[in-house]
CHARMM-style PDB file with segment names, atoms N, HN, CA, C and O in Angstrom:
ATOM      1  N   MET     1     -84.771  53.616 101.341  1.00  0.00      PROA
ATOM      2  CA  MET     1     -83.823  54.498 100.648  1.00  0.00      PROA
ATOM      3  C   MET     1     -82.867  53.583 100.458  1.00  0.00      PROA
ATOM      4  O   MET     1     -82.915  52.471 100.982  1.00  0.00      PROA
ATOM      5  N   THR     2     -81.818  54.021  99.609  1.00  0.00      PROA
ATOM      6  HN  THR     2     -81.779  54.925  99.183  1.00  0.00      PROA
ATOM      7  CA  THR     2     -80.736  53.710  99.107  1.00  0.00      PROA
ATOM      8  C   THR     2     -79.433  54.066  99.578  1.00  0.00      PROA
ATOM      9  O   THR     2     -79.153  55.264  99.600  1.00  0.00      PROA
ATOM     10  N   PRO     3     -78.431  53.068 100.030  1.00  0.00      PROA
ATOM     11  CA  PRO     3     -77.395  53.652 100.821  1.00  0.00      PROA
ATOM     12  C   PRO     3     -76.754  54.802 100.179  1.00  0.00      PROA
ATOM     13  O   PRO     3     -76.265  55.598 100.980  1.00  0.00      PROA
ATOM     14  N   GLU     4     -76.606  55.153  98.679  1.00  0.00      PROA
ATOM     15  HN  GLU     4     -77.004  54.506  98.029  1.00  0.00      PROA
ATOM     16  CA  GLU     4     -76.349  56.569  98.645  1.00  0.00      PROA
ATOM     17  C   GLU     4     -77.485  57.890  99.125  1.00  0.00      PROA
ATOM     18  O   GLU     4     -77.233  59.035  99.498  1.00  0.00      PROA
ATOM     19  N   GLU     5     -78.385  57.405  98.995  1.00  0.00      PROA
ATOM     20  HN  GLU     5     -78.590  56.474  98.692  1.00  0.00      PROA
ATOM     21  CA  GLU     5     -79.296  58.546  99.668  1.00  0.00      PROA
ATOM     22  C   GLU     5     -78.906  58.827 101.416  1.00  0.00      PROA
ATOM     23  O   GLU     5     -78.572  59.826 102.052  1.00  0.00      PROA
ATOM     24  N   ILE     6     -79.113  57.584 101.718  1.00  0.00      PROA
ATOM     25  HN  ILE     6     -79.384  56.772 101.201  1.00  0.00      PROA
ATOM     26  CA  ILE     6     -78.570  57.769 103.446  1.00  0.00      PROA
ATOM     27  C   ILE     6     -77.037  58.276 103.518  1.00  0.00      PROA
ATOM     28  O   ILE     6     -76.837  58.736 104.642  1.00  0.00      PROA
ATOM     29  N   ASN     7     -75.996  58.342 102.779  1.00  0.00      PROA
ATOM     30  HN  ASN     7     -76.158  57.968 101.866  1.00  0.00      PROA
ATOM     31  CA  ASN     7     -74.878  58.784 103.045  1.00  0.00      PROA
ATOM     32  C   ASN     7     -75.101  60.343 102.417  1.00  0.00      PROA
ATOM     33  O   ASN     7     -74.332  61.288 102.590  1.00  0.00      PROA
ATOM     34  N   GLN     8     -75.872  60.348 101.944  1.00  0.00      PROA
ATOM     35  HN  GLN     8     -76.497  59.580 101.804  1.00  0.00      PROA
ATOM     36  CA  GLN     8     -76.192  61.761 101.540  1.00  0.00      PROA
ATOM     37  C   GLN     8     -76.847  62.916 102.753  1.00  0.00      PROA
ATOM     38  O   GLN     8     -76.403  63.973 103.203  1.00  0.00      PROA
ATOM     39  N   LEU     9     -77.927  62.244 102.971  1.00  0.00      PROA
ATOM     40  HN  LEU     9     -78.288  61.386 102.605  1.00  0.00      PROA
ATOM     41  CA  LEU     9     -78.476  62.636 104.015  1.00  0.00      PROA
ATOM     42  C   LEU     9     -77.522  62.578 105.533  1.00  0.00      PROA
ATOM     43  O   LEU     9     -77.526  63.563 106.271  1.00  0.00      PROA
ATOM     44  N   PHE    10     -76.880  61.570 105.821  1.00  0.00      PROA
ATOM     45  HN  PHE    10     -76.877  60.770 105.222  1.00  0.00      PROA
ATOM     46  CA  PHE    10     -75.851  61.561 106.645  1.00  0.00      PROA
ATOM     47  C   PHE    10     -75.121  62.882 106.995  1.00  0.00      PROA
ATOM     48  O   PHE    10     -75.235  63.642 107.956  1.00  0.00      PROA
ATOM     49  N   GLU    11     -74.083  62.906 105.547  1.00  0.00      PROA
ATOM     50  HN  GLU    11     -73.991  62.288 104.766  1.00  0.00      PROA
ATOM     51  CA  GLU    11     -73.186  64.211 105.130  1.00  0.00      PROA
ATOM     52  C   GLU    11     -73.864  65.281 105.496  1.00  0.00      PROA
ATOM     53  O   GLU    11     -73.388  66.050 106.331  1.00  0.00      PROA
ATOM     54  N   LYS    12     -75.084  65.496 104.924  1.00  0.00      PROA
ATOM     55  HN  LYS    12     -75.471  64.872 104.245  1.00  0.00      PROA
ATOM     56  CA  LYS    12     -75.644  66.952 105.302  1.00  0.00      PROA
ATOM     57  C   LYS    12     -76.301  67.221 106.567  1.00  0.00      PROA
ATOM     58  O   LYS    12     -76.811  68.327 106.748  1.00  0.00      PROA
ATOM     59  N   GLN    13     -76.349  66.155 107.627  1.00  0.00      PROA
ATOM     60  HN  GLN    13     -75.935  65.257 107.480  1.00  0.00      PROA
ATOM     61  CA  GLN    13     -76.743  66.186 108.985  1.00  0.00      PROA
ATOM     62  C   GLN    13     -75.637  66.455 109.806  1.00  0.00      PROA
ATOM     63  O   GLN    13     -75.640  67.354 110.647  1.00  0.00      PROA
ATOM     64  N   ILE    14     -74.715  65.722 109.595  1.00  0.00      PROA
ATOM     65  HN  ILE    14     -74.713  64.991 108.912  1.00  0.00      PROA
ATOM     66  CA  ILE    14     -73.577  65.327 110.289  1.00  0.00      PROA
ATOM     67  C   ILE    14     -72.704  67.017 110.529  1.00  0.00      PROA
ATOM     68  O   ILE    14     -72.027  67.103 111.554  1.00  0.00      PROA
ATOM     69  N   PHE    15     -72.747  68.060 109.746  1.00  0.00      PROA
ATOM     70  HN  PHE    15     -73.296  67.990 108.913  1.00  0.00      PROA
ATOM     71  CA  PHE    15     -72.204  69.221 109.637  1.00  0.00      PROA
ATOM     72  C   PHE    15     -72.754  70.363 110.125  1.00  0.00      PROA
ATOM     73  O   PHE    15     -72.230  71.476 110.086  1.00  0.00      PROA
ATOM     74  N   ILE    16     -74.107  70.007 110.714  1.00  0.00      PROA
ATOM     75  HN  ILE    16     -74.533  69.103 110.746  1.00  0.00      PROA
ATOM     76  CA  ILE    16     -74.704  71.135 111.014  1.00  0.00      PROA
ATOM     77  C   ILE    16     -74.355  71.320 112.543  1.00  0.00      PROA
ATOM     78  O   ILE    16     -74.097  70.373 113.285  1.00  0.00      PROA
ATOM     79  N   LYS    17     -74.378  72.746 112.963  1.00  0.00      PROA
ATOM     80  HN  LYS    17     -74.588  73.516 112.360  1.00  0.00      PROA
ATOM     81  CA  LYS    17     -73.461  72.704 114.011  1.00  0.00      PROA
ATOM     82  C   LYS    17     -74.302  72.754 115.170  1.00  0.00      PROA
ATOM     83  O   LYS    17     -75.396  73.318 115.147  1.00  0.00      PROA
ATOM     84  N   GLY    18     -73.770  72.105 116.327  1.00  0.00      PROA
ATOM     85  HN  GLY    18     -72.881  71.647 116.346  1.00  0.00      PROA
ATOM     86  CA  GLY    18     -74.571  72.047 117.502  1.00  0.00      PROA
ATOM     87  C   GLY    18     -75.034  70.438 117.646  1.00  0.00      PROA
ATOM     88  O   GLY    18     -75.482  70.054 118.726  1.00  0.00      PROA
ATOM     89  N   ILE    19     -74.937  69.746 116.795  1.00  0.00      PROA
ATOM     90  HN  ILE    19     -74.573  70.058 115.917  1.00  0.00      PROA
ATOM     91  CA  ILE    19     -76.105  68.302 116.165  1.00  0.00      PROA
ATOM     92  C   ILE    19     -75.681  67.677 117.152  1.00  0.00      PROA
ATOM     93  O   ILE    19     -76.509  66.860 117.554  1.00  0.00      PROA
ATOM     94  N   HSD    20     -74.464  67.711 117.898  1.00  0.00      PROA
ATOM     95  HN  HSD    20     -73.792  68.375 117.571  1.00  0.00      PROA
ATOM     96  CA  HSD    20     -74.127  66.647 118.915  1.00  0.00      PROA
ATOM     97  C   HSD    20     -74.865  66.915 119.993  1.00  0.00      PROA
ATOM     98  O   HSD    20     -75.175  65.792 120.390  1.00  0.00      PROA
ATOM     99  N   LYS    21     -75.290  67.607 120.636  1.00  0.00      PROA
ATOM    100  HN  LYS    21     -75.038  68.519 120.314  1.00  0.00      PROA
ATOM    101  CA  LYS    21     -76.380  67.815 121.522  1.00  0.00      PROA
ATOM    102  C   LYS    21     -77.688  67.027 121.460  1.00  0.00      PROA
ATOM    103  O   LYS    21     -78.279  66.509 122.408  1.00  0.00      PROA
ATOM    104  N   ASN    22     -78.033  67.034 120.155  1.00  0.00      PROA
ATOM    105  HN  ASN    22     -77.553  67.454 119.385  1.00  0.00      PROA
ATOM    106  CA  ASN    22     -78.996  66.430 119.809  1.00  0.00      PROA
ATOM    107  C   ASN    22     -78.708  64.915 120.028  1.00  0.00      PROA
ATOM    108  O   ASN    22     -79.464  64.317 120.794  1.00  0.00      PROA
ATOM    109  N   LEU    23     -77.368  64.020 119.242  1.00  0.00      PROA
ATOM    110  HN  LEU    23     -76.754  64.506 118.620  1.00  0.00      PROA
ATOM    111  CA  LEU    23     -77.127  63.013 119.781  1.00  0.00      PROA
ATOM    112  C   LEU    23     -76.457  62.543 120.690  1.00  0.00      PROA
ATOM    113  O   LEU    23     -75.851  61.476 120.593  1.00  0.00      PROA
ATOM    114  N   GLU    24     -76.470  63.322 121.772  1.00  0.00      PROA
ATOM    115  HN  GLU    24     -76.962  64.189 121.850  1.00  0.00      PROA
ATOM    116  CA  GLU    24     -76.221  63.530 122.997  1.00  0.00      PROA
ATOM    117  C   GLU    24     -74.420  62.667 123.219  1.00  0.00      PROA
ATOM    118  O   GLU    24     -74.061  61.751 123.959  1.00  0.00      PROA
ATOM    119  N   ILE    25     -73.901  63.242 122.512  1.00  0.00      PROA
ATOM    120  HN  ILE    25     -74.193  63.986 121.911  1.00  0.00      PROA
ATOM    121  CA  ILE    25     -72.385  62.891 122.575  1.00  0.00      PROA
ATOM    122  C   ILE    25     -71.602  63.872 122.476  1.00  0.00      PROA
ATOM    123  O   ILE    25     -72.056  64.952 122.098  1.00  0.00      PROA
ATOM    124  N   ASP    26     -69.931  63.693 122.865  1.00  0.00      PROA
ATOM    125  HN  ASP    26     -69.562  62.816 123.172  1.00  0.00      PROA
ATOM    126  CA  ASP    26     -69.434  64.799 123.234  1.00  0.00      PROA
ATOM    127  C   ASP    26     -68.794  65.432 121.841  1.00  0.00      PROA
ATOM    128  O   ASP    26     -68.828  64.876 120.742  1.00  0.00      PROA
ATOM    129  N   LYS    27     -68.129  66.886 122.176  1.00  0.00      PROA
ATOM    130  HN  LYS    27     -68.102  67.337 123.069  1.00  0.00      PROA
ATOM    131  CA  LYS    27     -67.614  67.088 120.735  1.00  0.00      PROA
ATOM    132  C   LYS    27     -66.532  66.682 120.425  1.00  0.00      PROA
ATOM    133  O   LYS    27     -66.384  67.028 119.253  1.00  0.00      PROA
ATOM    134  N   ASN    28     -65.610  66.117 120.776  1.00  0.00      PROA
ATOM    135  HN  ASN    28     -65.730  65.836 121.728  1.00  0.00      PROA
ATOM    136  CA  ASN    28     -64.791  65.277 120.369  1.00  0.00      PROA
ATOM    137  C   ASN    28     -64.751  63.871 119.659  1.00  0.00      PROA
ATOM    138  O   ASN    28     -63.798  63.378 119.057  1.00  0.00      PROA
ATOM    139  N   GLN    29     -65.923  63.374 119.854  1.00  0.00      PROA
ATOM    140  HN  GLN    29     -66.698  63.775 120.343  1.00  0.00      PROA
ATOM    141  CA  GLN    29     -67.025  62.032 118.850  1.00  0.00      PROA
ATOM    142  C   GLN    29     -67.378  62.899 117.987  1.00  0.00      PROA
ATOM    143  O   GLN    29     -66.745  62.773 116.939  1.00  0.00      PROA
ATOM    144  N   MET    30     -68.162  63.771 117.985  1.00  0.00      PROA
ATOM    145  HN  MET    30     -68.676  63.873 118.837  1.00  0.00      PROA
ATOM    146  CA  MET    30     -68.596  64.284 117.171  1.00  0.00      PROA
ATOM    147  C   MET    30     -67.850  65.106 115.701  1.00  0.00      PROA
ATOM    148  O   MET    30     -68.475  65.498 114.716  1.00  0.00      PROA
ATOM    149  N   ALA    31     -66.257  65.210 115.947  1.00  0.00      PROA
ATOM    150  HN  ALA    31     -65.748  64.892 116.747  1.00  0.00      PROA
ATOM    151  CA  ALA    31     -65.576  65.461 115.472  1.00  0.00      PROA
ATOM    152  C   ALA    31     -64.521  64.295 113.971  1.00  0.00      PROA
ATOM    153  O   ALA    31     -64.029  64.343 112.844  1.00  0.00      PROA
ATOM    154  N   ASN    32     -64.803  63.306 115.308  1.00  0.00      PROA
ATOM    155  HN  ASN    32     -65.203  63.267 116.224  1.00  0.00      PROA
ATOM    156  CA  ASN    32     -64.361  61.822 114.455  1.00  0.00      PROA
ATOM    157  C   ASN    32     -64.972  61.216 113.744  1.00  0.00      PROA
ATOM    158  O   ASN    32     -64.571  60.546 112.792  1.00  0.00      PROA
ATOM    159  N   TYR    33     -66.623  61.461 114.327  1.00  0.00      PROA
ATOM    160  HN  TYR    33     -66.949  62.005 115.101  1.00  0.00      PROA
ATOM    161  CA  TYR    33     -67.349  61.212 113.004  1.00  0.00      PROA
ATOM    162  C   TYR    33     -67.470  61.640 111.683  1.00  0.00      PROA
ATOM    163  O   TYR    33     -67.633  61.037 110.622  1.00  0.00      PROA
ATOM    164  N   ARG    34     -67.305  63.282 112.099  1.00  0.00      PROA
ATOM    165  HN  ARG    34     -67.172  63.772 112.961  1.00  0.00      PROA
ATOM    166  CA  ARG    34     -67.137  64.318 110.868  1.00  0.00      PROA
ATOM    167  C   ARG    34     -65.645  64.007 110.161  1.00  0.00      PROA
ATOM    168  O   ARG    34     -65.542  64.131 108.941  1.00  0.00      PROA
ATOM    169  N   ARG    35     -64.805  63.708 110.756  1.00  0.00      PROA
ATOM    170  HN  ARG    35     -64.889  63.607 111.748  1.00  0.00      PROA
ATOM    171  CA  ARG    35     -63.207  63.207 109.868  1.00  0.00      PROA
ATOM    172  C   ARG    35     -63.678  61.909 108.848  1.00  0.00      PROA
ATOM    173  O   ARG    35     -63.599  61.892 107.620  1.00  0.00      PROA
ATOM    174  N   ARG    36     -64.053  61.120 109.507  1.00  0.00      PROA
ATOM    175  HN  ARG    36     -64.116  61.134 110.505  1.00  0.00      PROA
ATOM    176  CA  ARG    36     -64.102  59.397 109.074  1.00  0.00      PROA
ATOM    177  C   ARG    36     -65.381  59.165 108.793  1.00  0.00      PROA
ATOM    178  O   ARG    36     -65.854  58.112 109.220  1.00  0.00      PROA
ATOM    179  N   CYS    37     -66.210  60.046 108.044  1.00  0.00      PROA
ATOM    180  HN  CYS    37     -65.826  60.901 107.697  1.00  0.00      PROA
ATOM    181  CA  CYS    37     -67.462  59.808 107.305  1.00  0.00      PROA
ATOM    182  C   CYS    37     -67.789  58.831 106.616  1.00  0.00      PROA
ATOM    183  O   CYS    37     -68.663  57.966 106.671  1.00  0.00      PROA
ATOM    184  N   ASN    38     -66.540  59.223 105.616  1.00  0.00      PROA
ATOM    185  HN  ASN    38     -65.830  59.926 105.571  1.00  0.00      PROA
ATOM    186  CA  ASN    38     -66.893  57.975 104.791  1.00  0.00      PROA
ATOM    187  C   ASN    38     -66.400  56.554 105.283  1.00  0.00      PROA
ATOM    188  O   ASN    38     -66.731  55.677 104.485  1.00  0.00      PROA
ATOM    189  N   GLU    39     -65.888  56.215 106.085  1.00  0.00      PROA
ATOM    190  HN  GLU    39     -65.620  56.927 106.733  1.00  0.00      PROA
ATOM    191  CA  GLU    39     -65.334  55.007 106.798  1.00  0.00      PROA
ATOM    192  C   GLU    39     -66.636  54.704 107.577  1.00  0.00      PROA
ATOM    193  O   GLU    39     -66.786  53.509 107.827  1.00  0.00      PROA
ATOM    194  N   LEU    40     -67.517  55.459 107.973  1.00  0.00      PROA
ATOM    195  HN  LEU    40     -67.395  56.431 107.770  1.00  0.00      PROA
ATOM    196  CA  LEU    40     -68.273  54.866 109.005  1.00  0.00      PROA
ATOM    197  C   LEU    40     -69.490  53.810 108.742  1.00  0.00      PROA
ATOM    198  O   LEU    40     -70.232  54.321 107.903  1.00  0.00      PROA
ATOM    199  N   SER    41     -69.884  52.765 109.070  1.00  0.00      PROA
ATOM    200  HN  SER    41     -69.281  52.350 109.751  1.00  0.00      PROA
ATOM    201  CA  SER    41     -70.941  51.976 108.884  1.00  0.00      PROA
ATOM    202  C   SER    41     -72.264  52.576 108.421  1.00  0.00      PROA
ATOM    203  O   SER    41     -72.730  53.577 108.966  1.00  0.00      PROA
ATOM    204  N   LEU    42     -72.817  51.998 107.483  1.00  0.00      PROA
ATOM    205  HN  LEU    42     -72.438  51.186 107.041  1.00  0.00      PROA
ATOM    206  CA  LEU    42     -74.273  52.165 106.906  1.00  0.00      PROA
ATOM    207  C   LEU    42     -75.081  52.041 108.444  1.00  0.00      PROA
ATOM    208  O   LEU    42     -75.908  52.910 108.722  1.00  0.00      PROA
ATOM    209  N   GLY    43     -74.857  51.146 109.227  1.00  0.00      PROA
ATOM    210  HN  GLY    43     -74.186  50.440 109.002  1.00  0.00      PROA
ATOM    211  CA  GLY    43     -75.864  51.310 110.220  1.00  0.00      PROA
ATOM    212  C   GLY    43     -75.772  52.130 111.264  1.00  0.00      PROA
ATOM    213  O   GLY    43     -76.776  52.394 111.925  1.00  0.00      PROA
ATOM    214  N   LEU    44     -74.277  52.769 111.628  1.00  0.00      PROA
ATOM    215  HN  LEU    44     -73.461  52.555 111.091  1.00  0.00      PROA
ATOM    216  CA  LEU    44     -74.084  53.337 112.493  1.00  0.00      PROA
ATOM    217  C   LEU    44     -74.755  54.592 111.806  1.00  0.00      PROA
ATOM    218  O   LEU    44     -75.325  55.390 112.550  1.00  0.00      PROA
ATOM    219  N   LYS    45     -74.733  54.830 110.445  1.00  0.00      PROA
ATOM    220  HN  LYS    45     -74.271  54.181 109.841  1.00  0.00      PROA
ATOM    221  CA  LYS    45     -75.479  56.188 110.230  1.00  0.00      PROA
ATOM    222  C   LYS    45     -76.645  56.123 110.220  1.00  0.00      PROA
ATOM    223  O   LYS    45     -77.192  57.220 110.335  1.00  0.00      PROA
ATOM    224  N   LEU    46     -77.462  55.061 110.103  1.00  0.00      PROA
ATOM    225  HN  LEU    46     -77.018  54.170 110.010  1.00  0.00      PROA
ATOM    226  CA  LEU    46     -78.631  55.017 110.485  1.00  0.00      PROA
ATOM    227  C   LEU    46     -79.167  55.197 111.206  1.00  0.00      PROA
ATOM    228  O   LEU    46     -80.246  55.783 111.109  1.00  0.00      PROA
ATOM    229  N   GLU    47     -78.518  54.650 112.597  1.00  0.00      PROA
ATOM    230  HN  GLU    47     -77.642  54.174 112.676  1.00  0.00      PROA
ATOM    231  CA  GLU    47     -78.678  54.569 114.473  1.00  0.00      PROA
ATOM    232  C   GLU    47     -78.580  56.225 114.164  1.00  0.00      PROA
ATOM    233  O   GLU    47     -79.724  56.663 114.049  1.00  0.00      PROA
ATOM    234  N   LEU    48     -77.578  57.261 113.998  1.00  0.00      PROA
ATOM    235  HN  LEU    48     -76.648  56.905 114.091  1.00  0.00      PROA
ATOM    236  CA  LEU    48     -77.178  58.418 114.152  1.00  0.00      PROA
ATOM    237  C   LEU    48     -78.768  59.151 113.424  1.00  0.00      PROA
ATOM    238  O   LEU    48     -79.635  59.802 114.007  1.00  0.00      PROA
ATOM    239  N   LEU    49     -78.717  58.883 112.489  1.00  0.00      PROA
ATOM    240  HN  LEU    49     -78.012  58.354 112.015  1.00  0.00      PROA
ATOM    241  CA  LEU    49     -80.023  59.704 111.824  1.00  0.00      PROA
ATOM    242  C   LEU    49     -81.072  59.351 112.184  1.00  0.00      PROA
ATOM    243  O   LEU    49     -81.839  60.306 112.063  1.00  0.00      PROA
ATOM    244  N   LEU    50     -81.767  58.173 112.721  1.00  0.00      PROA
ATOM    245  HN  LEU    50     -81.145  57.397 112.820  1.00  0.00      PROA
ATOM    246  CA  LEU    50     -82.991  57.777 113.637  1.00  0.00      PROA
ATOM    247  C   LEU    50     -82.796  58.503 115.376  1.00  0.00      PROA
ATOM    248  O   LEU    50     -83.711  58.575 116.196  1.00  0.00      PROA
ATOM    249  N   LYS    51     -81.858  58.809 115.517  1.00  0.00      PROA
ATOM    250  HN  LYS    51     -81.115  58.750 114.851  1.00  0.00      PROA
ATOM    251  CA  LYS    51     -81.641  59.421 116.529  1.00  0.00      PROA
ATOM    252  C   LYS    51     -81.866  60.895 116.845  1.00  0.00      PROA
ATOM    253  O   LYS    51     -82.111  61.297 117.982  1.00  0.00      PROA
ATOM    254  N   ILE    52     -81.775  61.613 115.855  1.00  0.00      PROA
ATOM    255  HN  ILE    52     -81.576  61.286 114.931  1.00  0.00      PROA
ATOM    256  CA  ILE    52     -82.050  63.020 115.827  1.00  0.00      PROA
ATOM    257  C   ILE    52     -83.221  62.821 115.168  1.00  0.00      PROA
ATOM    258  O   ILE    52     -83.858  63.874 115.150  1.00  0.00      PROA
ATOM    259  N   ASP    53     -83.769  61.952 114.633  1.00  0.00      PROA
ATOM    260  HN  ASP    53     -83.252  61.097 114.648  1.00  0.00      PROA
ATOM    261  CA  ASP    53     -85.271  61.885 113.942  1.00  0.00      PROA
ATOM    262  C   ASP    53     -85.152  62.608 112.595  1.00  0.00      PROA
ATOM    263  O   ASP    53     -85.982  63.464 112.289  1.00  0.00      PROA
ATOM    264  N   VAL    54     -84.318  62.338 111.926  1.00  0.00      PROA
ATOM    265  HN  VAL    54     -83.644  61.642 112.174  1.00  0.00      PROA
ATOM    266  CA  VAL    54     -84.249  62.640 110.495  1.00  0.00      PROA
ATOM    267  C   VAL    54     -85.044  61.807 109.650  1.00  0.00      PROA
ATOM    268  O   VAL    54     -85.783  62.277 108.785  1.00  0.00      PROA
ATOM    269  N   ILE    55     -84.885  60.278 109.929  1.00  0.00      PROA
ATOM    270  HN  ILE    55     -84.285  59.896 110.632  1.00  0.00      PROA
ATOM    271  CA  ILE    55     -85.563  59.396 109.218  1.00  0.00      PROA
ATOM    272  C   ILE    55     -86.605  58.819 110.203  1.00  0.00      PROA
ATOM    273  O   ILE    55     -86.500  58.908 111.426  1.00  0.00      PROA
ATOM    274  N   LYS    56     -87.359  58.373 109.714  1.00  0.00      PROA
ATOM    275  HN  LYS    56     -87.444  58.301 108.720  1.00  0.00      PROA
ATOM    276  CA  LYS    56     -88.656  57.524 110.668  1.00  0.00      PROA
ATOM    277  C   LYS    56     -88.670  55.766 109.967  1.00  0.00      PROA
ATOM    278  O   LYS    56     -88.442  55.390 108.817  1.00  0.00      PROA
ATOM    279  N   ILE    57     -89.020  55.012 111.155  1.00  0.00      PROA
ATOM    280  HN  ILE    57     -89.205  55.318 112.089  1.00  0.00      PROA
ATOM    281  CA  ILE    57     -89.031  53.712 110.209  1.00  0.00      PROA
ATOM    282  C   ILE    57     -90.916  53.722 110.402  1.00  0.00      PROA
ATOM    283  O   ILE    57     -91.592  54.306 111.249  1.00  0.00      PROA
ATOM    284  N   GLN    58     -91.276  52.981 109.443  1.00  0.00      PROA
ATOM    285  HN  GLN    58     -90.727  52.507 108.755  1.00  0.00      PROA
ATOM    286  CA  GLN    58     -92.625  52.965 108.948  1.00  0.00      PROA
ATOM    287  C   GLN    58     -92.716  51.237 109.236  1.00  0.00      PROA
ATOM    288  O   GLN    58     -91.891  50.370 108.948  1.00  0.00      PROA
ATOM    289  N   PRO    59     -93.738  51.145 109.756  1.00  0.00      PROA
ATOM    290  CA  PRO    59     -93.975  49.519 109.926  1.00  0.00      PROA
ATOM    291  C   PRO    59     -94.480  48.855 108.508  1.00  0.00      PROA
ATOM    292  O   PRO    59     -94.770  49.647 107.612  1.00  0.00      PROA
ATOM    293  N   ASN    60     -94.574  47.754 108.310  1.00  0.00      PROA
ATOM    294  HN  ASN    60     -94.338  47.110 109.038  1.00  0.00      PROA
ATOM    295  CA  ASN    60     -94.974  47.216 107.568  1.00  0.00      PROA
ATOM    296  C   ASN    60     -96.442  47.094 107.506  1.00  0.00      PROA
ATOM    297  O   ASN    60     -97.131  46.881 108.503  1.00  0.00      PROA
ATOM    298  N   GLU    61     -96.920  47.239 106.267  1.00  0.00      PROA
ATOM    299  HN  GLU    61     -96.360  47.412 105.457  1.00  0.00      PROA
ATOM    300  CA  GLU    61     -98.610  47.355 106.312  1.00  0.00      PROA
ATOM    301  C   GLU    61     -99.012  45.664 106.424  1.00  0.00      PROA
ATOM    302  O   GLU    61     -98.324  44.743 105.985  1.00  0.00      PROA
ATOM    303  N   PRO    62     -99.945  45.584 106.931  1.00  0.00      PROA
ATOM    304  CA  PRO    62     -99.980  44.042 107.106  1.00  0.00      PROA
ATOM    305  C   PRO    62    -100.461  43.314 105.790  1.00  0.00      PROA
ATOM    306  O   PRO    62    -101.246  44.071 105.219  1.00  0.00      PROA
ATOM    307  N   LYS    63    -100.333  42.424 105.258  1.00  0.00      PROA
ATOM    308  HN  LYS    63     -99.695  41.810 105.722  1.00  0.00      PROA
ATOM    309  CA  LYS    63    -100.766  41.784 104.226  1.00  0.00      PROA
ATOM    310  C   LYS    63    -102.377  41.304 104.500  1.00  0.00      PROA
ATOM    311  O   LYS    63    -102.784  41.055 105.635  1.00  0.00      PROA
ATOM    312  N   LYS    64    -103.412  41.194 103.022  1.00  0.00      PROA
ATOM    313  HN  LYS    64    -103.081  41.397 102.100  1.00  0.00      PROA
ATOM    314  CA  LYS    64    -104.314  40.983 103.343  1.00  0.00      PROA
ATOM    315  C   LYS    64    -104.329  39.723 102.541  1.00  0.00      PROA
ATOM    316  O   LYS    64    -103.563  39.355 101.650  1.00  0.00      PROA
ATOM    317  N   PRO    65    -105.728  38.955 103.238  1.00  0.00      PROA
ATOM    318  CA  PRO    65    -105.416  37.576 102.742  1.00  0.00      PROA
ATOM    319  C   PRO    65    -106.139  37.656 101.426  1.00  0.00      PROA
ATOM    320  O   PRO    65    -106.802  38.591 100.978  1.00  0.00      PROA
ATOM    321  N   ALA    66    -105.859  36.409 100.867  1.00  0.00      PROA
ATOM    322  HN  ALA    66    -105.321  35.649 101.231  1.00  0.00      PROA
ATOM    323  CA  ALA    66    -105.849  35.596  99.234  1.00  0.00      PROA
ATOM    324  C   ALA    66    -107.347  35.555  98.951  1.00  0.00      PROA
ATOM    325  OT1 ALA    66    -107.764  35.062  97.903  1.00  0.00      PROA
TER     326      ALA     66
END
């Protein structure tokens, strides 16, 4: 995923009503994330998307011997 795709996905997910329950954070913190959406680090966005199971980390495929 590119940083642009991550930002778009995050912006789409962050405004879903009640998403703070899935993230296990309070409404005030969620409102803070929404207000500062463009200022949040890419790492934090990825962490939050992983927490709500929007994205999954796939293990690398083992390399075949030459």
